[in-house]
mmCIF file of the N, C-alpha and C atoms, coordinates in Angstrom:
data_MODEL
# 
_entry.id   MODEL 
# 
loop_
_atom_site.group_PDB 
_atom_site.id 
_atom_site.type_symbol 
_atom_site.label_atom_id 
_atom_site.label_alt_id 
_atom_site.label_comp_id 
_atom_site.label_asym_id 
_atom_site.label_entity_id 
_atom_site.label_seq_id 
_atom_site.pdbx_PDB_ins_code 
_atom_site.Cartn_x 
_atom_site.Cartn_y 
_atom_site.Cartn_z 
_atom_site.occupancy 
_atom_site.B_iso_or_equiv 
_atom_site.pdbx_formal_charge 
_atom_site.auth_seq_id 
_atom_site.auth_comp_id 
_atom_site.auth_asym_id 
_atom_site.auth_atom_id 
_atom_site.pdbx_PDB_model_num 
ATOM 1   N N  . MET A 1 1  ? -10.235 1.427   -11.575 1.00 0.00 ? 1  MET A N  1 
ATOM 2   C CA . MET A 1 1  ? -8.975  1.514   -10.862 1.00 0.00 ? 1  MET A CA 1 
ATOM 3   C C  . MET A 1 1  ? -9.206  1.808   -9.381  1.00 0.00 ? 1  MET A C  1 
ATOM 4   N N  . ASP A 1 2  ? -10.202 2.656   -9.069  1.00 0.00 ? 2  ASP A N  1 
ATOM 5   C CA . ASP A 1 2  ? -10.476 2.984   -7.674  1.00 0.00 ? 2  ASP A CA 1 
ATOM 6   C C  . ASP A 1 2  ? -10.876 1.759   -6.869  1.00 0.00 ? 2  ASP A C  1 
ATOM 7   N N  . SER A 1 3  ? -11.672 0.885   -7.459  1.00 0.00 ? 3  SER A N  1 
ATOM 8   C CA . SER A 1 3  ? -12.085 -0.320  -6.731  1.00 0.00 ? 3  SER A CA 1 
ATOM 9   C C  . SER A 1 3  ? -10.892 -1.242  -6.505  1.00 0.00 ? 3  SER A C  1 
ATOM 10  N N  . GLN A 1 4  ? -9.959  -1.247  -7.457  1.00 0.00 ? 4  GLN A N  1 
ATOM 11  C CA . GLN A 1 4  ? -8.757  -2.057  -7.296  1.00 0.00 ? 4  GLN A CA 1 
ATOM 12  C C  . GLN A 1 4  ? -7.909  -1.519  -6.134  1.00 0.00 ? 4  GLN A C  1 
ATOM 13  N N  . VAL A 1 5  ? -7.756  -0.211  -6.072  1.00 0.00 ? 5  VAL A N  1 
ATOM 14  C CA . VAL A 1 5  ? -6.987  0.411   -4.994  1.00 0.00 ? 5  VAL A CA 1 
ATOM 15  C C  . VAL A 1 5  ? -7.662  0.163   -3.653  1.00 0.00 ? 5  VAL A C  1 
ATOM 16  N N  . THR A 1 6  ? -8.976  0.288   -3.618  1.00 0.00 ? 6  THR A N  1 
ATOM 17  C CA . THR A 1 6  ? -9.720  0.025   -2.382  1.00 0.00 ? 6  THR A CA 1 
ATOM 18  C C  . THR A 1 6  ? -9.509  -1.405  -1.918  1.00 0.00 ? 6  THR A C  1 
ATOM 19  N N  . GLN A 1 7  ? -9.562  -2.344  -2.847  1.00 0.00 ? 7  GLN A N  1 
ATOM 20  C CA . GLN A 1 7  ? -9.352  -3.747  -2.495  1.00 0.00 ? 7  GLN A CA 1 
ATOM 21  C C  . GLN A 1 7  ? -7.920  -3.980  -2.013  1.00 0.00 ? 7  GLN A C  1 
ATOM 22  N N  . LEU A 1 8  ? -6.966  -3.342  -2.653  1.00 0.00 ? 8  LEU A N  1 
ATOM 23  C CA . LEU A 1 8  ? -5.566  -3.489  -2.232  1.00 0.00 ? 8  LEU A CA 1 
ATOM 24  C C  . LEU A 1 8  ? -5.357  -2.934  -0.823  1.00 0.00 ? 8  LEU A C  1 
ATOM 25  N N  . ARG A 1 9  ? -6.018  -1.833  -0.507  1.00 0.00 ? 9  ARG A N  1 
ATOM 26  C CA . ARG A 1 9  ? -5.924  -1.277  0.848   1.00 0.00 ? 9  ARG A CA 1 
ATOM 27  C C  . ARG A 1 9  ? -6.518  -2.243  1.867   1.00 0.00 ? 9  ARG A C  1 
ATOM 28  N N  . LYS A 1 10 ? -7.657  -2.839  1.528   1.00 0.00 ? 10 LYS A N  1 
ATOM 29  C CA . LYS A 1 10 ? -8.265  -3.831  2.418   1.00 0.00 ? 10 LYS A CA 1 
ATOM 30  C C  . LYS A 1 10 ? -7.321  -5.010  2.609   1.00 0.00 ? 10 LYS A C  1 
ATOM 31  N N  . ASN A 1 11 ? -6.707  -5.454  1.523   1.00 0.00 ? 11 ASN A N  1 
ATOM 32  C CA . ASN A 1 11 ? -5.761  -6.566  1.603   1.00 0.00 ? 11 ASN A CA 1 
ATOM 33  C C  . ASN A 1 11 ? -4.573  -6.219  2.494   1.00 0.00 ? 11 ASN A C  1 
ATOM 34  N N  . PHE A 1 12 ? -4.102  -4.989  2.388   1.00 0.00 ? 12 PHE A N  1 
ATOM 35  C CA . PHE A 1 12 ? -2.977  -4.535  3.216   1.00 0.00 ? 12 PHE A CA 1 
ATOM 36  C C  . PHE A 1 12 ? -3.334  -4.662  4.693   1.00 0.00 ? 12 PHE A C  1 
ATOM 37  N N  . TYR A 1 13 ? -4.480  -4.144  5.081   1.00 0.00 ? 13 TYR A N  1 
ATOM 38  C CA . TYR A 1 13 ? -4.866  -4.178  6.487   1.00 0.00 ? 13 TYR A CA 1 
ATOM 39  C C  . TYR A 1 13 ? -5.188  -5.596  6.954   1.00 0.00 ? 13 TYR A C  1 
ATOM 40  N N  . GLN A 1 14 ? -5.708  -6.431  6.078   1.00 0.00 ? 14 GLN A N  1 
ATOM 41  C CA . GLN A 1 14 ? -5.916  -7.841  6.430   1.00 0.00 ? 14 GLN A CA 1 
ATOM 42  C C  . GLN A 1 14 ? -4.580  -8.507  6.703   1.00 0.00 ? 14 GLN A C  1 
ATOM 43  N N  . GLN A 1 15 ? -3.588  -8.200  5.877   1.00 0.00 ? 15 GLN A N  1 
ATOM 44  C CA . GLN A 1 15 ? -2.253  -8.765  6.056   1.00 0.00 ? 15 GLN A CA 1 
ATOM 45  C C  . GLN A 1 15 ? -1.636  -8.288  7.371   1.00 0.00 ? 15 GLN A C  1 
ATOM 46  N N  . VAL A 1 16 ? -1.783  -7.011  7.658   1.00 0.00 ? 16 VAL A N  1 
ATOM 47  C CA . VAL A 1 16 ? -1.252  -6.452  8.904   1.00 0.00 ? 16 VAL A CA 1 
ATOM 48  C C  . VAL A 1 16 ? -1.918  -7.138  10.099  1.00 0.00 ? 16 VAL A C  1 
ATOM 49  N N  . GLN A 1 17 ? -3.225  -7.293  10.047  1.00 0.00 ? 17 GLN A N  1 
ATOM 50  C CA . GLN A 1 17 ? -3.938  -7.931  11.152  1.00 0.00 ? 17 GLN A CA 1 
ATOM 51  C C  . GLN A 1 17 ? -3.544  -9.405  11.296  1.00 0.00 ? 17 GLN A C  1 
ATOM 52  N N  . ALA A 1 18 ? -3.347  -10.087 10.188  1.00 0.00 ? 18 ALA A N  1 
ATOM 53  C CA . ALA A 1 18 ? -2.943  -11.494 10.221  1.00 0.00 ? 18 ALA A CA 1 
ATOM 54  C C  . ALA A 1 18 ? -1.570  -11.631 10.862  1.00 0.00 ? 18 ALA A C  1 
ATOM 55  N N  . ASP A 1 19 ? -0.671  -10.724 10.540  1.00 0.00 ? 19 ASP A N  1 
ATOM 56  C CA . ASP A 1 19 ? 0.668   -10.768 11.128  1.00 0.00 ? 19 ASP A CA 1 
ATOM 57  C C  . ASP A 1 19 ? 0.614   -10.560 12.630  1.00 0.00 ? 19 ASP A C  1 
ATOM 58  N N  . LYS A 1 20 ? -0.295  -9.700  13.093  1.00 0.00 ? 20 LYS A N  1 
ATOM 59  C CA . LYS A 1 20 ? -0.435  -9.448  14.524  1.00 0.00 ? 20 LYS A CA 1 
ATOM 60  C C  . LYS A 1 20 ? -0.934  -10.701 15.249  1.00 0.00 ? 20 LYS A C  1 
ATOM 61  N N  . LYS A 1 21 ? -1.813  -11.465 14.612  1.00 0.00 ? 21 LYS A N  1 
ATOM 62  C CA . LYS A 1 21 ? -2.366  -12.662 15.237  1.00 0.00 ? 21 LYS A CA 1 
ATOM 63  C C  . LYS A 1 21 ? -1.302  -13.714 15.499  1.00 0.00 ? 21 LYS A C  1 
ATOM 64  N N  . TYR A 1 22 ? -0.324  -13.809 14.605  1.00 0.00 ? 22 TYR A N  1 
ATOM 65  C CA . TYR A 1 22 ? 0.657   -14.874 14.697  1.00 0.00 ? 22 TYR A CA 1 
ATOM 66  C C  . TYR A 1 22 ? 1.932   -14.461 15.422  1.00 0.00 ? 22 TYR A C  1 
ATOM 67  N N  . THR A 1 23 ? 1.954   -13.248 15.966  1.00 0.00 ? 23 THR A N  1 
ATOM 68  C CA . THR A 1 23 ? 3.100   -12.803 16.743  1.00 0.00 ? 23 THR A CA 1 
ATOM 69  C C  . THR A 1 23 ? 3.004   -13.420 18.134  1.00 0.00 ? 23 THR A C  1 
ATOM 70  N N  . MET A 1 24 ? 4.107   -13.917 18.610  1.00 0.00 ? 24 MET A N  1 
ATOM 71  C CA . MET A 1 24 ? 4.121   -14.515 19.945  1.00 0.00 ? 24 MET A CA 1 
ATOM 72  C C  . MET A 1 24 ? 3.813   -13.427 20.971  1.00 0.00 ? 24 MET A C  1 
ATOM 73  N N  . PRO A 1 25 ? 3.043   -13.749 22.012  1.00 0.00 ? 25 PRO A N  1 
ATOM 74  C CA . PRO A 1 25 ? 2.613   -12.737 22.980  1.00 0.00 ? 25 PRO A CA 1 
ATOM 75  C C  . PRO A 1 25 ? 3.776   -12.003 23.655  1.00 0.00 ? 25 PRO A C  1 
ATOM 76  N N  . GLU A 1 26 ? 4.874   -12.689 23.854  1.00 0.00 ? 26 GLU A N  1 
ATOM 77  C CA . GLU A 1 26 ? 5.998   -12.056 24.546  1.00 0.00 ? 26 GLU A CA 1 
ATOM 78  C C  . GLU A 1 26 ? 6.834   -11.155 23.635  1.00 0.00 ? 26 GLU A C  1 
ATOM 79  N N  . VAL A 1 27 ? 6.516   -11.168 22.341  1.00 0.00 ? 27 VAL A N  1 
ATOM 80  C CA . VAL A 1 27 ? 7.242   -10.329 21.388  1.00 0.00 ? 27 VAL A CA 1 
ATOM 81  C C  . VAL A 1 27 ? 6.412   -9.079  21.120  1.00 0.00 ? 27 VAL A C  1 
ATOM 82  N N  . CYS A 1 28 ? 7.012   -7.926  21.356  1.00 0.00 ? 28 CYS A N  1 
ATOM 83  C CA . CYS A 1 28 ? 6.306   -6.660  21.125  1.00 0.00 ? 28 CYS A CA 1 
ATOM 84  C C  . CYS A 1 28 ? 6.283   -6.369  19.630  1.00 0.00 ? 28 CYS A C  1 
ATOM 85  N N  . SER A 1 29 ? 5.118   -6.156  19.090  1.00 0.00 ? 29 SER A N  1 
ATOM 86  C CA . SER A 1 29 ? 4.980   -5.827  17.681  1.00 0.00 ? 29 SER A CA 1 
ATOM 87  C C  . SER A 1 29 ? 5.448   -4.393  17.438  1.00 0.00 ? 29 SER A C  1 
ATOM 88  N N  . THR A 1 30 ? 6.279   -4.224  16.434  1.00 0.00 ? 30 THR A N  1 
ATOM 89  C CA . THR A 1 30 ? 6.729   -2.870  16.096  1.00 0.00 ? 30 THR A CA 1 
ATOM 90  C C  . THR A 1 30 ? 5.622   -2.081  15.408  1.00 0.00 ? 30 THR A C  1 
ATOM 91  N N  . LEU A 1 31 ? 4.588   -2.764  14.982  1.00 0.00 ? 31 LEU A N  1 
ATOM 92  C CA . LEU A 1 31 ? 3.467   -2.095  14.339  1.00 0.00 ? 31 LEU A CA 1 
ATOM 93  C C  . LEU A 1 31 ? 2.847   -1.047  15.263  1.00 0.00 ? 31 LEU A C  1 
ATOM 94  N N  . SER A 1 32 ? 2.773   -1.345  16.533  1.00 0.00 ? 32 SER A N  1 
ATOM 95  C CA . SER A 1 32 ? 2.172   -0.408  17.483  1.00 0.00 ? 32 SER A CA 1 
ATOM 96  C C  . SER A 1 32 ? 3.026   0.849   17.677  1.00 0.00 ? 32 SER A C  1 
ATOM 97  N N  . LEU A 1 33 ? 4.271   0.795   17.234  1.00 0.00 ? 33 LEU A N  1 
ATOM 98  C CA . LEU A 1 33 ? 5.153   1.954   17.366  1.00 0.00 ? 33 LEU A CA 1 
ATOM 99  C C  . LEU A 1 33 ? 4.984   2.953   16.228  1.00 0.00 ? 33 LEU A C  1 
ATOM 100 N N  . LEU A 1 34 ? 4.287   2.553   15.171  1.00 0.00 ? 34 LEU A N  1 
ATOM 101 C CA . LEU A 1 34 ? 4.095   3.424   14.016  1.00 0.00 ? 34 LEU A CA 1 
ATOM 102 C C  . LEU A 1 34 ? 3.010   4.457   14.283  1.00 0.00 ? 34 LEU A C  1 
ATOM 103 N N  . THR A 1 35 ? 3.233   5.648   13.774  1.00 0.00 ? 35 THR A N  1 
ATOM 104 C CA . THR A 1 35 ? 2.183   6.661   13.844  1.00 0.00 ? 35 THR A CA 1 
ATOM 105 C C  . THR A 1 35 ? 1.165   6.370   12.739  1.00 0.00 ? 35 THR A C  1 
ATOM 106 N N  . GLU A 1 36 ? 0.030   7.006   12.820  1.00 0.00 ? 36 GLU A N  1 
ATOM 107 C CA . GLU A 1 36 ? -1.003  6.845   11.793  1.00 0.00 ? 36 GLU A CA 1 
ATOM 108 C C  . GLU A 1 36 ? -0.466  7.285   10.428  1.00 0.00 ? 36 GLU A C  1 
ATOM 109 N N  . GLU A 1 37 ? 0.306   8.361   10.418  1.00 0.00 ? 37 GLU A N  1 
ATOM 110 C CA . GLU A 1 37 ? 0.900   8.868   9.178   1.00 0.00 ? 37 GLU A CA 1 
ATOM 111 C C  . GLU A 1 37 ? 1.873   7.845   8.581   1.00 0.00 ? 37 GLU A C  1 
ATOM 112 N N  . GLU A 1 38 ? 2.698   7.236   9.409   1.00 0.00 ? 38 GLU A N  1 
ATOM 113 C CA . GLU A 1 38 ? 3.652   6.240   8.923   1.00 0.00 ? 38 GLU A CA 1 
ATOM 114 C C  . GLU A 1 38 ? 2.934   5.017   8.355   1.00 0.00 ? 38 GLU A C  1 
ATOM 115 N N  . LEU A 1 39 ? 1.887   4.598   9.025   1.00 0.00 ? 39 LEU A N  1 
ATOM 116 C CA . LEU A 1 39 ? 1.110   3.462   8.548   1.00 0.00 ? 39 LEU A CA 1 
ATOM 117 C C  . LEU A 1 39 ? 0.456   3.782   7.205   1.00 0.00 ? 39 LEU A C  1 
ATOM 118 N N  . LYS A 1 40 ? -0.058  4.985   7.053   1.00 0.00 ? 40 LYS A N  1 
ATOM 119 C CA . LYS A 1 40 ? -0.660  5.412   5.773   1.00 0.00 ? 40 LYS A CA 1 
ATOM 120 C C  . LYS A 1 40 ? 0.390   5.417   4.659   1.00 0.00 ? 40 LYS A C  1 
ATOM 121 N N  . GLN A 1 41 ? 1.601   5.868   4.978   1.00 0.00 ? 41 GLN A N  1 
ATOM 122 C CA . GLN A 1 41 ? 2.670   5.887   3.981   1.00 0.00 ? 41 GLN A CA 1 
ATOM 123 C C  . GLN A 1 41 ? 3.035   4.467   3.552   1.00 0.00 ? 41 GLN A C  1 
ATOM 124 N N  . ILE A 1 42 ? 3.116   3.563   4.502   1.00 0.00 ? 42 ILE A N  1 
ATOM 125 C CA . ILE A 1 42 ? 3.423   2.165   4.173   1.00 0.00 ? 42 ILE A CA 1 
ATOM 126 C C  . ILE A 1 42 ? 2.301   1.575   3.336   1.00 0.00 ? 42 ILE A C  1 
ATOM 127 N N  . GLU A 1 43 ? 1.067   1.884   3.699   1.00 0.00 ? 43 GLU A N  1 
ATOM 128 C CA . GLU A 1 43 ? -0.088  1.416   2.917   1.00 0.00 ? 43 GLU A CA 1 
ATOM 129 C C  . GLU A 1 43 ? 0.012   1.899   1.473   1.00 0.00 ? 43 GLU A C  1 
ATOM 130 N N  . GLN A 1 44 ? 0.325   3.167   1.291   1.00 0.00 ? 44 GLN A N  1 
ATOM 131 C CA . GLN A 1 44 ? 0.402   3.743   -0.054  1.00 0.00 ? 44 GLN A CA 1 
ATOM 132 C C  . GLN A 1 44 ? 1.493   3.066   -0.883  1.00 0.00 ? 44 GLN A C  1 
ATOM 133 N N  . VAL A 1 45 ? 2.650   2.854   -0.291  1.00 0.00 ? 45 VAL A N  1 
ATOM 134 C CA . VAL A 1 45 ? 3.749   2.208   -1.002  1.00 0.00 ? 45 VAL A CA 1 
ATOM 135 C C  . VAL A 1 45 ? 3.383   0.771   -1.338  1.00 0.00 ? 45 VAL A C  1 
ATOM 136 N N  . TRP A 1 46 ? 2.713   0.086   -0.415  1.00 0.00 ? 46 TRP A N  1 
ATOM 137 C CA . TRP A 1 46 ? 2.298   -1.303  -0.633  1.00 0.00 ? 46 TRP A CA 1 
ATOM 138 C C  . TRP A 1 46 ? 1.335   -1.383  -1.816  1.00 0.00 ? 46 TRP A C  1 
ATOM 139 N N  . VAL A 1 47 ? 0.389   -0.447  -1.874  1.00 0.00 ? 47 VAL A N  1 
ATOM 140 C CA . VAL A 1 47 ? -0.583  -0.406  -2.976  1.00 0.00 ? 47 VAL A CA 1 
ATOM 141 C C  . VAL A 1 47 ? 0.140   -0.119  -4.295  1.00 0.00 ? 47 VAL A C  1 
ATOM 142 N N  . GLU A 1 48 ? 1.036   0.864   -4.287  1.00 0.00 ? 48 GLU A N  1 
ATOM 143 C CA . GLU A 1 48 ? 1.780   1.198   -5.504  1.00 0.00 ? 48 GLU A CA 1 
ATOM 144 C C  . GLU A 1 48 ? 2.611   0.010   -5.989  1.00 0.00 ? 48 GLU A C  1 
ATOM 145 N N  . LEU A 1 49 ? 3.239   -0.688  -5.073  1.00 0.00 ? 49 LEU A N  1 
ATOM 146 C CA . LEU A 1 49 ? 4.035   -1.859  -5.435  1.00 0.00 ? 49 LEU A CA 1 
ATOM 147 C C  . LEU A 1 49 ? 3.162   -2.949  -6.044  1.00 0.00 ? 49 LEU A C  1 
ATOM 148 N N  . ALA A 1 50 ? 2.005   -3.191  -5.455  1.00 0.00 ? 50 ALA A N  1 
ATOM 149 C CA . ALA A 1 50 ? 1.103   -4.216  -5.976  1.00 0.00 ? 50 ALA A CA 1 
ATOM 150 C C  . ALA A 1 50 ? 0.635   -3.865  -7.387  1.00 0.00 ? 50 ALA A C  1 
ATOM 151 N N  . ILE A 1 51 ? 0.314   -2.594  -7.616  1.00 0.00 ? 51 ILE A N  1 
ATOM 152 C CA . ILE A 1 51 ? -0.116  -2.159  -8.953  1.00 0.00 ? 51 ILE A CA 1 
ATOM 153 C C  . ILE A 1 51 ? 1.043   -2.283  -9.936  1.00 0.00 ? 51 ILE A C  1 
ATOM 154 N N  . TRP A 1 52 ? 2.240   -1.891  -9.526  1.00 0.00 ? 52 TRP A N  1 
ATOM 155 C CA . TRP A 1 52 ? 3.414   -1.998  -10.400 1.00 0.00 ? 52 TRP A CA 1 
ATOM 156 C C  . TRP A 1 52 ? 3.693   -3.459  -10.758 1.00 0.00 ? 52 TRP A C  1 
ATOM 157 N N  . LYS A 1 53 ? 3.636   -4.344  -9.758  1.00 0.00 ? 53 LYS A N  1 
ATOM 158 C CA . LYS A 1 53 ? 3.877   -5.759  -10.016 1.00 0.00 ? 53 LYS A CA 1 
ATOM 159 C C  . LYS A 1 53 ? 2.884   -6.304  -11.034 1.00 0.00 ? 53 LYS A C  1 
ATOM 160 N N  . LYS A 1 54 ? 1.626   -5.914  -10.871 1.00 0.00 ? 54 LYS A N  1 
ATOM 161 C CA . LYS A 1 54 ? 0.593   -6.383  -11.791 1.00 0.00 ? 54 LYS A CA 1 
ATOM 162 C C  . LYS A 1 54 ? 0.848   -5.870  -13.202 1.00 0.00 ? 54 LYS A C  1 
ATOM 163 N N  . SER A 1 55 ? 1.300   -4.631  -13.327 1.00 0.00 ? 55 SER A N  1 
ATOM 164 C CA . SER A 1 55 ? 1.567   -4.072  -14.649 1.00 0.00 ? 55 SER A CA 1 
ATOM 165 C C  . SER A 1 55 ? 2.785   -4.740  -15.300 1.00 0.00 ? 55 SER A C  1 
ATOM 166 N N  . GLN A 1 56 ? 3.709   -5.239  -14.508 1.00 0.00 ? 56 GLN A N  1 
ATOM 167 C CA . GLN A 1 56 ? 4.907   -5.898  -15.045 1.00 0.00 ? 56 GLN A CA 1 
ATOM 168 C C  . GLN A 1 56 ? 4.608   -7.300  -15.549 1.00 0.00 ? 56 GLN A C  1 
ATOM 169 N N  . SER A 1 57 ? 3.568   -7.898  -15.045 1.00 0.00 ? 57 SER A N  1 
ATOM 170 C CA . SER A 1 57 ? 3.224   -9.271  -15.454 1.00 0.00 ? 57 SER A CA 1 
ATOM 171 C C  . SER A 1 57 ? 2.414   -9.310  -16.742 1.00 0.00 ? 57 SER A C  1 
ATOM 172 N N  . HIS A 1 58 ? 2.028   -8.167  -17.239 1.00 0.00 ? 58 HIS A N  1 
ATOM 173 C CA . HIS A 1 58 ? 1.224   -8.109  -18.480 1.00 0.00 ? 58 HIS A CA 1 
ATOM 174 C C  . HIS A 1 58 ? 2.082   -7.814  -19.656 1.00 0.00 ? 58 HIS A C  1 
# 
């Protein structure tokens, strides 16, 4: 389970970075407005949601 959570966290940050790449330069990303704590909370919820979704498909 720990390796699954670790992979989900990596996926979360890959997704965040991908979204930043495709943002138009003149548009300010709201991601930069988040504190480290807020980003960690979003990461945790994202991981929990992914695990819940996977458990619902079985």
